[in-house]
N, C-alpha and C positions, 0 to 999 in steps of 0.2 A: 309048636314047641313052647315050653316055658323057658325062663332064663337060666343061664349058667353064671355062677358067681366066680369072679376072678379076684384074688386078693389085691387090695390097693392100700396105699399108705395111710390114708385117713378114713376111707370108706371102701367097702367092697364094690367092685364094678359088676353091675348086673348086665349081662349080655344076652340079647336075643339073636345073636350071630354066633356061629361056631368060632371060638377064639383062634383055632388053628387056621381058619380061612382069612383072618384079618391081617393085612399087611403089617410088617414089623414097625414101620414108621407111624402108623395109626395107633398100634398098641402102645408104643412109647408115649404118644400124645395122651392117651387115656390114663396111663400111669402117672404122667406129669400132672394132669388135672386132679387126680386123686390125692395129690400132695398139698393142694391149696388149703390153707388154714381154715377157711370159711365154709368149706364144702360139707354138705349134709347128705348128699346122695348123687349117684352117677348111673344113668341107664343108657345102654347102647343099643341102637336099633339095627335090624338086619341089613340095612343098606349102608352101614358105616364105611367110611373111607377117609383117608388123610385130608386134612384141611389146614388152614392157616391158624396156628395156635391151638385151637380145639378141633377135634375131628368133626367132620360132617356126619350126621346121624347120631349125635350125642345129646342127652338131656341132662343138664347140670343144675342141681338144686343147691343154692347157697343161702346162708343166713347173714343178713347185714352187708352183703357185697354182691357185685355183679361184674362179670368179665366181658367187656365189649367183643373180644375175639370169639367168645362162645355164642354170640348172637349171629355172627357172620357180617360181612361188609355190605351185603344187600339187605339192609334192615327191612323186615316186613315182607320179604319175598314169600310168595305163596301161590295158591291155586284158586280158580273159580270154575264152576261148571253148572250147566242148566239143561234140563231135559225139555225138549220141544214137542209140539204136536206133529211134527213131520215124521215120516218113516222112510225107509230105504227106497220104497216105490216112488217117492216124490222126487228123488234125485235124478239129475240128467246123467247120461252116459259119460259125458266129458265134464270133469269137474274143474278144468283149468280156468274157466271164466269166473267161477265162484271164488277160487283161490285168489285170482287177480283182484276181484272186487274187495276182498278182505284186506289185501295188502294196500290197496288204494285208500281205504278208510282208516287203517291203523298203521301209522309209521313204525318201521322196524329198524333194527340196528341202532345207529346213532341219529336216526331221523326224529323229527319232532313236528308238531302241528305249526302251521304258519301263524295262527292266532290261538290263544287259549280256548279250549272247548268248554262251553258252559253246560252243566248238567241239565239245566232247565229246558233245553231243546229236545230232550228225550222223554217220551210219554212214560209216565210211571216211575221215573227215576227220582229218588229222594234228593232234595236239595237243602234240607234243613241242616244247619251247621256249616255249610260250605264257606260262607263269608267269614265266620268265626275261625274256621280252620286256617284260612289264608292270612287272617289278621295275626295269628300266632306265629307266623314266620318271622315277625319282628323280634321274637324272643329267642330264636335259635342262635347258634354260635356265630360270632362276627366273621369267622373265617369263610363262611359260605353265603353271607348276605348278598354278595354281588351276583349270586347265581339265581336270584328270584325269577328273572325273566325266562331263563332257560327251564327252570323247574315248572313254571306254569305251562309252558309250551310242550314239555315232555309228559305232562299229565295226560294219560290216555294213550301211551305209546308202549311198545313191546320191549325194546332192547335187543340184546343178542345172547350169545352163549347158549345155555340150555333153556332159555325162555321160548315159548311157543304159543301158537293159537291153533286149535284143532276142531275139526268137524268130525264127529264120531258116531258110530252105531253101537247100540247095546245088543245083547244076544236075542232080543225080541224084535230087532229091526228099528227101534226108535232112534231118532237123531238127537244127539247131545252136542252142545257147544262147550268148549273147554279152553282155558288159557292159563298160562303160567308166567308171572312177572312180579316185580317188586317195586322198590322205591326209586328206581332209576338212578341217575348219577348223583342226585342230591343226597340220597341215603348213603351211598358209598363214601361221599366226601365227608359227611357227618361222622360216619364210622371211623374213617381214617384219622380224622381230626381228634376224636376222643381216645382212640387207641394210643395216639402219640402223646396226649396229655397224661394218660394213665401210666405209660411206661416211665415217665419222669418222676412219679410220686415216690416218696421215701419208702413207704411200706412195701413197694413192689421190687425193690432192688435185690432182694435175696431169693427171688423166685427161680425155680429150675428152668423156666422158659419165659423170657421177657414178653412174649406175645400173650401170655396169660395174665398180664397186668389187670388189676381190678380197681373198681371204685368202691369206697366204703361208705356205709350209711351215715347220714348226718354230717356230710362234708359238702362244701360248695361244688366240688368237682362232680360228686354223685348227683347233686341236684341239677346241675347243668346237663349232665349226660341223660338223666331220666327225662328231662324236658324234651331234649332233641330226639331221643330214642322213641318216645311215645308219639311225637309229631311225625317222625319218619314212618312209623308203623301205620299211622293213619293215612299218610300220603300213599303208601303202598295199597292200602285197602281202597282208597278213592281211585287210584290208578286202575286197578282191576275192574272196579265197578264201571268206570267210564269206558274202558275197553269193551267190556261186556255189552254195554249199551250201544256202542258203535257196531259191534258184531251183530247184535240182534237187529239193528237197523238195516244192515246189509241183507240179512236173512229175510226180513219182512219184505224188502223191495224185490229181491230175487225170486221169492216164492209168494208174490202178491196174491195170486188166485187161491192159494192154500189157506190164507188168513191165519198165519202161524200164531200159536199161543205158546207161552213159556211158563214152566213151573217155577217155584221160588229158587233163587240162585243159591248154590252151596259155595261157601267161601272159607278158606282157612289159610292162616299164616303158617310158614314152616321155618322161618328165621326170626325169632322174636323172644321177648321177655314177658313173663306173666307173674303177677303176685298171687301165690297159692298157699294153702295151708295143709301141712302134712304132719302127722304125729304131734299135734299140738304146737307146731312151730309155723310162724309166718315166714315163708321162703320166697326168694326170687328165683324162678325157674326159667332157665334159658333153653330154648329148643333150637338147635342149629341143624337143619335137615331133619326135622321131626314135626309132627302135627299133634295137636291136642286130640286125645281119644277118650274123653270122659264118657260115662255111660250115656248113650244116645246121641253123642256128638257126631254129626256127619263130617266126613273127610274125603280127601282125594289123594290117591297114591298113583302117580303116573309111572309108566315104563319109559321106553325110549321112543324115538320118532317112527318106529316101525312095528312095535310090539303090542301097544295098547295100554290101558289104564284101568284102575278100579275105583269105584265109589264105595266107601266103607262107612260103617257105623261103629263108634267106640264102645268098648265093653267096660270101661272104667277100671282098669287094672292099676291100682296105686303103686304096685312094685315098679312100674315104669313111669311113675308120676303122671298117670293118665295120658300116655303118649303112644305114638306109633310112627312108623317110618314115613318119610316124605316122598319116596320114590324108589326106583330100582337101585340107585346108587352106582357110581362109576366103579368099574373093575380095572380100569387103566386110565392114566392121565391123558390130557388132550394131546400132548406131544407124542406119547406112545401110540395113541390111536392114529395120528397122522402118519407116523412112521410105518405102522403095520398095514393100514387099509388104504384103498384107492377109491376114486370116484366110481369106478366100476363095481367095487364091493358095495358101496353105498346104494347104487342103483339096484343091485340084487337084493340087498337086505330091506329095502323099502318098496319092493315090488307091490303094486296095488294101492300105493299111497300117492296122492297128488301132492308133491313137495319138491323142494330143491334137491338136486342130486349131483351137485358140483363139489369141487374140492374144498370150497369155502366152508362147508359144514361136515366134512369127513370126521372131524373130532366129535361129532354128535351121533355117529353111526351106532345102530343098535348093538353091534358087537363090542362096543366100549363100555357097555352097561351090564350089570348083573341081571340074570333072568328074573323078570318081575314075578312070575308064578312062584318061584322058590322064596322070594322075599315075602310075599303074601303068606305062604305056608308057614314061615318061621314066626309069624306073629298072630296065630289063630287065637291066642289068649288075650290079644290086645284089641282086635277089631273083627267084625263080621262083614263079609262081602255083601253089598247091596246090589251092585251092577258091575258087569265087566264090559268095558268099552274097547272098540277097535277103531283107530282113526282111518278116515278115508281122505282127509286133507290135513296137511301139517304145514303151517307157516312158520318159518324161522327167520331170525334176523341175520 
């Protein structure tokens, strides 16, 4: 489908979702965003749903301003995937050992490494700029300085919630490795700190929603936020790269005789800010639950832990600010999912997938998410499908 325009206060709201299907609370958030004085455009992805301040699945273009809540609290959250030389025929009948080995190598939930993991220990992993990246930690907000030890040990860890590590098969039977994570707790703490700062600024006092507080260009507060924002986005990218190196290391060891090789890694943020130019204007584009889908850009759009995912290539649709959805999108809150579903339901809906099937991850049950096939179909003018993947192992925090 192409987009539907819904009137907004300052700009029309371009929606790749059926407006009638969007929850009232999310529509109200979109209308609130469209009142911001600095806004130049608002695109809504088919996986849209209610979030804090700004909706998940929204792409907001502003001139001379940026809204921290429109980035999301997990700054730089995103996906990585890589195709391997393995095929379905190489896999053992029982995948529990492989899942266990992945969980041993990559801490999940609140876990962290005993000591920082150095990228130099992995064959072929780029190490340039690593020391410079960590040296810039001295320049981030004082409020998080005491977290450096934890931040170094959480580098290369999964986290919890909707984050995952998966072993997948495409329709030709090739094995893919895929993972979803962000900037861990350090990114969240930086986001919370700056949202708090923004909410106290005078120019934000008359906003319809205090969670939409912005920083304005050429101010000390904006400079501080941009510094920490871009550092956290880089942290998230390094975090995924290190996890993928650990994941590949497990696969090499477990399939030693196969001499596994890996194609180039596809990686994309879906909670981030980018400086981009549209209609002759230099804009700050925030994607919260959306990926960049410029012409030829590879992206990853995952479903839920039992339904599969898509590797896509962007079509460069400027009406969406060169964006596409970041996943299936939730159709019910975590609380609602826990009230509606049981561990038995989870077991049924993840049949054939080696994964946790206990009450601790019921809020991630496939039934809590929108159908990924429909979400893909609603954005045929934004991306083309390169590969459809189905997970056989899913590791959750």
